[in-house]
C-alpha angles and dihedrals in degrees: 000000000000117000117249121229091226118020094221132000092239094058089054090051093051093050093051106028117115126196087222088069126069110287116259093003092144096040094052087053089065095046105270113161098185134052111199112189132167106267087235090063095048119104130168090251091053093044091050090049092050094048092049086059090055094250123146111223121225113178129202146240105002109165105141113084093229094053089047091053092045092051091051091049089054091057104243120167101229144007128220107204139162086219109049088170089067091051091047091047089055093046090048090049086054094052096252119147 
């Protein structure tokens, strides 16, 4: 089997990605539909850049109620949590169904 220059496209992206560039720019080039950053790495600028590329943003791992509320305020598309009941409680508090 011939050797690849990069074992996987996402590894190449991880090695060369810069937070000064639009989030997920390389991943959107190969058809990615979702960008899943750590919530701690997410900023309004990065969120905007990812959305401008048509990516959905699903942040991980939000377990603290304040972080969950902040993520919802930022407008992310999904939340990964060890405590989905906390996410549901915040959504319910906001009147979401």
